[in-house]
GUTILO-459858 format. One record per residue (C-alpha): x negated, y, z. Coordinates in steps of 0.2 Angstrom, whole numbers, plus 5000, padded with zeros to 4 digits. Each point is the difference from the previous one (the first is absolute). Layout:
# GUTILO-459858
XYZ/...
END
This chain:
# GUTILO-459858
505851434918/498949875010/498249994994/499649844991/498949885010/498749924989/498449985010/500249925017/498649965013/500449865012/499150005016/499949855013/499150085015/499349895014/499150045015/498349984992/500449984982/501050094986/500649914984/500650104986/500749974982/500550134987/501449974988/500650074984/501849975002/500450054982/499049864993/500349885015/498149985002/498750025014/498750134996/498849965015/499849915016/498850015015/499649975018/499250125013/499349905015/499250035017/501150165004/499450065016/498749875002/498550044990/500950064984/501250154998/500450085017/501950004998/501349984987/499950174993/498149964996/500649844993/501250094988/498650114995/499049854995/501649934990/500150174990/498149994996/500249814995/501550054989/499150144992/501150084986/501349875003/500450095016/500750154991/501950024997/500649875013/501850035001/500449905016/499249895013/500849845007/499549935017/500249835008/500750035017/500249855012/501550045010/501650104997/500949915014/501950044998/499750184996/499449984982/501049874990/499250064984/498550094993/500050185004/499150174994/498950065015/500450175007/499550075017/501749945007/499749834993/498249995007/500750045017/501149854999/498649894994/498950055014/501349945012/499949834992/498249975004/500549905015/500649864988/498349994992/498750085010/498649924990/500750034983/501150165001/498650125005/498949974985/501649994989/500550175005/498250065000/499949964982/501650114997/499350155009/498349984991/500950004983/501050165005/498350095003/499149934985/501550004987/500950165005/501750024993/500149824994/501549905008/499649855011/501349865001/500049875015/500449824994/500349895015/499649825002/501649985010/501350084988/500549854990/500449905015/501350135007/501449904992/499849865013/501649965010/499950025018/500149815003/498349994991/499250165006/500450005019/499149915014/500949905013/499450125014/500950135011/500750134987/499350145010/498349964993/500750034982/500950165006/498550075009/498549944990/500749944983/499449825004/500749904985/499349914984/499550124986/499049904988/498550054989/499349984983/501650084994/499350094985/499349834994/501649915003/501150144991/498850004985/500149814999/501950005001/500150124985/498749904990/500849835004/501750074995/499350054983/499249834998/501649915004/501050124989/501250045014/500550175008/499050045016/501750015009/500449824996/498449925003/499749885015/498249965004/498749955013/498550114998/498349945007/498750145001/498549895005/498250085004/499050035015/501650075007/501649904994/501850025001/501649924992/501650094997/501849934997/500850114986/501849994996/500850104986/498450094999/499950055018/499049945014/501049905013/498649945010/498150005001/498649915010/499150145007/500750095015/499850165011/498249994994/499149904986/499549875013/501549894999/500549864987/498749914990/498349935004/498850144993/498250044998/499750075017/501850005007/500849865010/501750024993/501549935010/499549955018/500949975016/499950165010/499749905016/498449934992/499450184998/500450045018/499149845006/498450054990/500150185006/500149935018/498649874998/498850124991/500550155010/500350094983/500850184999/501450034987/498750084988/498949855002/501449884997/500650104985/498249994993/499949815003/501749964991/499750124986/498249994996/499349845007/501449874997/500849924984/498949924988/498450085007/500349935017/500449824993/498549994987/498850145003/500550094984/501550114995/499749974982/501149874992/498749964987/498749955013/501349905009/500549904985/498249974996/499749935018/501649894999/499449934984/498449945009/501049925013/500050135014/501449955011/500450185007/500150074983/501249864995/501050045015/500050184996/500649984982/501449885006/500650125013/500050144987/501049894988/501249935014/500450185006/500350064982/501149854996/501050035016/500450184996/500449964982/501349865005/500850125012/500150154989/500649904986/501549955011/500250185005/500250074982/501249864996/498849924988/498650094992/499850044981/498149985002/498749995013/498650134996/498250005005/498950155000/498550075009/498249944999/500449835006/501749984991/499350064984/498349905000/499949865012/500549844991/499649905015/501150095012/501450014987/499949814997/500249975019/501550115002/500949944984/499749825005/501050045016/501550064990/500749844993/501650015010/500450154991/499949914983/498350084996/498549914992/498350074996/499450024982/498249965004/499350054984/500950175001/499450025017/498249974995/500150134986/500850145010/498950135007/500650185002/501349994986/501949974999/500349814999/501349875005/499249875011/501549885002/500549874987/501450034988/501249885010/499750095016/501650075008/499250165005/498550074990/498550055009/499250164991/498450095003/500150194996/498550115004/500450145011/499550184997/500450105016/499050154994/501150014984/501549985011/499550145011/499750114984/501749964993/500950045017/499050165000/500750054983/501849955005/500050105016/499450164992/501349984986/501450005012/
END
């Protein structure tokens, strides 16, 4: 008989930080949350030391943890669902570091640290890419020589999958439809943003690609760009691939356009007449509307458009700009509802709109905990 999983620790391990949340799954509530920063740069020397600090911070709450769920960036095509980590699984995970050289090492470092600190407690890897594995080849493949897919796995994988999956389940409940029959466009909008086309509860397309760089205009990422433009910049500036990667991932997007990656700052600047801030918000709204329109077609007509993430849940200004561009879909903004909605489930469109626009708060950590329980119950 399998042990009941009641107390689940969720770990989101980055290169210099470690976020954690502890859940009581019997009561469906969070017990504690926290953040350890400056790992390896003035704070804890490594992830094991960071986990020691987590245990100290949790105190008595650290006792009796039944399982640990880890956010892992990339499962490639090897892992199509969450998985219990064993030595054999870890070897496979280490081979996927090439798909996420910045994120995967700390993700795996967090797992290894938990194996040392919480001896005998099962660890489960929950992948950002897993939800998107149902994409058909026509959406996932790139129009380049197939040898690059066969040799290197170059294709679209998508990210934020845990959030998109959670939102699909919550939207189905809200719409009173089975998950298997719900068609949606889900918009995870924050410092990193992605949209997904969901048909019959499954992802059929998503805006991020091989890496999280593609798609939307984001806080520090450029999103979609002509590859030749990148080559031109590299040649003119004599950039190495690593330098170009840094430029596109960390020094582009809203930050490059306005000097800030925080949407709240940009909205404030735009309200004061800053033309660059205004342009940035219009670019963000345009790109979002562009994807919503296309994905609505792909799913054969969405039951709803769902917004989530820090911007999607809270930015009345950005939501207004996006919804204002969706008139061709028969959607009209309920301005009063939009002003009132901050981090709560709400309908932002008018009753007469052909497709409802709904805000649903995401909870990636709870989703990871739920997946952890489900995997260990199999």
